[in-house]
C-alpha positions in Angstrom: -0.7 -0.1 0.6 1.2 3.2 -0.8 2.1 5.7 2.2 -0.1 9.1 0.7 1.4 12.4 0.5 1.6 15.6 3.0 -0.2 18.7 1.4 -0.2 22.3 3.0 -2.1 23.9 0.2 -3.4 28.1 -0.7 -7.2 27.9 -0.7 -7.5 30.9 -1.4 -9.8 33.4 -0.5 -13.8 33.0 0.7 -15.9 30.9 -2.9 -14.1 33.4 -5.2 -11.3 30.4 -7.1 -15.3 28.6 -8.0 -16.5 31.3 -8.9 -12.2 32.2 -11.2 -11.8 35.5 -9.7 -8.6 36.5 -12.2 -6.9 37.4 -9.2 -7.5 34.1 -8.5 -5.3 32.8 -11.4 -2.9 30.4 -11.1 -4.4 29.2 -7.7 -7.2 27.1 -9.9 -4.9 26.1 -11.9 -2.5 24.7 -9.3 -5.8 23.3 -7.0 -7.4 21.2 -10.0 -4.5 20.2 -11.9 -1.0 20.2 -9.2 -2.3 18.9 -6.1 -5.6 16.1 -8.0 -1.3 14.9 -9.7 0.6 15.3 -6.4 -2.7 12.9 -4.2 -2.3 10.2 -6.8 -5.6 10.9 -7.9 -7.1 8.6 -10.1 -4.6 6.6 -9.8 -3.4 2.8 -7.9 -3.0 5.6 -5.8 -5.6 7.7 -5.1 -5.7 7.8 -1.1 -8.8 6.2 0.6 -9.2 9.1 2.4 -8.4 13.2 3.2 -7.7 14.1 6.6 -8.0 18.2 6.2 -6.5 20.4 8.0 -8.7 23.9 7.7 -7.6 27.0 9.0 -11.3 28.0 9.7 -12.2 26.3 12.4 -11.0 27.2 15.6 -10.5 25.7 18.6 -9.5 25.8 21.9 -8.5 21.4 21.7 -7.9 19.8 18.6 -11.5 18.5 17.3 -12.3 16.2 14.4 -15.9 15.9 12.5 -16.5 12.5 12.9 -20.8 12.5 11.2 -20.8 9.9 8.6 -22.5 13.4 6.0 -22.1 17.0 7.0 -23.3 20.2 5.9 -21.7 22.8 4.3 -20.9 25.7 5.8 -21.2 28.8 4.3 -18.7 30.6 6.6 -17.8 34.3 4.5 -20.5 37.7 3.4 -21.0 39.8 0.8 -20.4 37.1 -1.7 -22.1 36.1 -5.1 -25.6 34.2 -4.3 -24.6 31.3 -6.5 -21.6 31.1 -3.4 -24.5 30.2 -1.2 -25.5 27.2 -2.8 -22.7 25.6 -4.0 -22.4 21.8 -2.9 -19.4 18.8 -1.9 -21.7 15.5 -1.2 -18.6 13.5 -0.6 -19.4 11.2 2.6 -17.6 11.3 6.2 -15.6 8.2 7.9 -16.5 8.6 11.4 -13.7 5.6 12.2 -10.6 7.1 10.9 -12.0 9.7 13.0 -12.2 8.0 16.0 -8.3 6.5 14.8 -6.9 10.1 14.9 -9.3 10.3 18.2 -6.7 7.7 19.0 -3.6 8.7 18.4 -3.7 12.1 19.8 -5.2 11.1 23.0 -1.7 8.5 22.4 0.2 11.8 22.5 -1.6 13.2 25.0 -3.3 15.8 23.7 -6.8 16.1 24.2 -8.6 16.0 20.8 -12.7 15.8 20.8 -15.2 14.3 18.1 -17.9 16.8 16.5 -20.9 15.1 14.1 -22.2 18.3 14.2 -20.3 21.1 12.3 -20.5 21.7 8.7 -17.0 21.4 6.1 -16.3 25.3 6.4 -14.7 27.1 2.5 -11.1 25.5 3.7 -12.3 22.4 3.3 -14.7 22.8 0.4 -13.4 25.5 -2.1 -10.3 23.9 -2.4 -11.7 19.9 -2.6 -14.6 21.5 -5.3 -11.5 21.7 -7.6 -9.5 19.6 -6.4 -11.2 16.5 -6.3 -15.4 17.2 -7.8 -15.6 13.7 -8.3 -16.7 13.8 -4.8 -15.9 10.4 -4.3 -13.0 10.9 -1.5 -14.1 10.6 2.6 -13.2 14.2 3.7 -11.9 14.7 7.9 -11.9 18.2 9.4 -9.8 19.0 12.2 -9.1 22.4 13.3 -6.2 24.3 14.7 -5.4 25.9 17.8 -6.8 28.6 19.1 -3.5 28.9 21.4 -1.3 29.1 18.0 1.8 26.7 19.9 3.6 26.0 17.3 4.2 23.1 18.6 1.4 21.5 19.5 0.4 21.8 15.8 4.0 20.4 15.0 2.6 17.5 17.2 -0.4 16.4 15.7 0.9 16.5 12.4 3.4 13.7 14.3 0.2 12.5 15.3 -1.4 11.5 12.3 1.4 10.3 10.5 0.8 6.8 11.5 -2.3 7.2 8.3 -0.6 7.8 6.0 0.8 3.9 5.9 -2.9 3.7 5.3 -3.5 5.4 2.2 -4.6 8.3 4.3 -4.1 11.5 2.6 -3.4 15.1 5.2 -3.9 18.0 3.6 -3.0 21.2 5.5 -5.6 24.1 4.0 -4.7 28.1 4.7 -2.5 30.8 3.1 1.2 29.7 4.9 2.7 32.7 2.8 0.6 35.1 3.5 -2.6 36.1 5.1 -2.7 39.1 6.6 -6.0 41.8 6.0 -4.7 45.1 5.8 -1.9 44.6 4.2 -4.2 42.3 1.4 -6.2 44.5 0.9 -3.5 47.8 0.1 -1.1 46.0 -1.4 -3.0 45.9 -4.0 -3.0 50.1 -4.9 0.6 50.8 -4.0 2.6 53.0 -6.0 5.2 50.1 -7.7 7.9 51.6 -5.8 5.8 50.3 -3.2 5.5 48.0 -3.7 8.8 46.4 -5.2 9.6 46.9 -1.6 6.7 44.8 0.0 7.5 42.0 -2.3 11.4 42.0 -1.2 10.2 41.7 2.4 7.4 38.9 1.8 10.6 37.3 -0.4 12.9 36.9 2.2 9.8 35.8 5.1 9.3 33.0 1.3 12.8 32.2 1.3 13.1 31.8 5.5 10.4 29.8 5.8 11.1 27.1 2.6 14.3 27.1 4.6 13.1 25.6 7.3 10.2 23.8 5.5 12.5 21.9 3.4 14.8 21.1 6.4 14.8 17.0 5.4 16.3 16.5 10.0 12.3 16.7 11.6 14.5 18.2 14.3 16.3 21.0 12.2 11.9 21.1 11.0 10.6 21.3 13.5 13.1 23.7 15.6 12.3 25.8 12.7 8.5 25.9 11.9 8.5 26.5 16.1 10.5 29.9 16.4 8.9 31.0 12.8 7.8 34.6 14.7 11.2 35.0 14.2 11.6 34.4 10.9 11.5 38.0 9.2 8.9 40.0 8.2 6.7 37.0 10.4 4.0 39.7 11.0 3.6 41.6 8.1 2.3 38.7 6.6 0.7 37.2 10.0 -0.7 39.7 12.3 0.1 38.9 15.6 -2.5 36.5 16.7 -4.1 35.6 13.6 -2.3 33.4 12.1 -4.3 30.5 11.8 -3.7 30.4 8.8 -0.3 29.3 8.6 -0.6 26.8 11.3 -1.9 24.2 9.5 1.9 24.4 6.6 3.0 23.7 10.8 0.3 20.3 11.4 1.2 18.5 7.8 5.2 19.8 9.0 4.5 17.7 11.4 3.2 14.5 9.3 6.7 14.6 7.1 9.0 12.2 8.1 13.1 11.8 8.9 14.5 12.9 5.9 12.0 13.7 4.2 11.8 16.6 2.8 9.9 18.9 1.4 9.1 20.1 -2.7 6.9 23.3 -3.5 5.1 25.2 -6.2 4.5 28.6 -5.8 1.3 30.1 -7.5 0.2 34.3 -7.8 -1.7 36.5 -5.3 -1.4 39.6 -6.0 1.4 40.0 -7.7 3.2 38.1 -5.0 3.9 34.4 -4.3 1.9 31.9 -2.2 4.4 28.7 -1.9 2.1 25.2 -1.3 5.2 22.7 0.8 4.0 19.0 -0.2 5.8 15.3 0.8 5.8 12.7 -1.0 3.5 12.5 -4.1 4.3 12.9 -7.2 6.9 16.2 -8.2 5.1 18.9 -9.5 6.0 22.2 -11.9 
């Protein structure tokens, strides 16, 4: 049985990728083409389930969706009417949710099951593009309000055992850049000021890629535990607002010793947006 991959993808803004927003052109392309190849969709190595860590479910304790099916949670505002009738009817998988709870308990965490909460747009927006057939069971997992990187790394390490059962781990966030006030202003910056900001963004992405790509688990974990000390981290993710970074941390924790990250870049508002992954087919 193949070892399933881990992918920390960038999901885009609200339902905009499903509406063909031009600012999401490369993100849409990657979700429709690159991520399916990494996951091996349509091949004998296709995962039998996906555990999806979403930036849009923040809880005190690790919480796992455990229903046989889940409604969608349209957790966004002021978008076109069609955004509120989207469907993604993939099944849940209670047995895998229970296995995750057991793995978390063994790791000293205090997990909770939730059979009621709907899948938020961090789940159904990217997965609609990645796997429109909706034929792979999905288990949704929260990130923690504490934003403690060590705990999120432990969550990932506990999930790692699922990969041997061909269960993929997918983090859905926006690790390179998620700061609403800056996102709004960067599009209107004069060229010279934009160039300065992009240089800062590139420096941040370079430091992040160095940490995430470390093949040594100790080096990878040490680098991500100190992510707030990376250059420009607080501009890319405001203090107390790092929830879109946490899915990447969980994914990095699920990567094994000697398993270096691969990555690809998309463009968003003229900035490089990185997706990191471990295992699966290398994509350009």
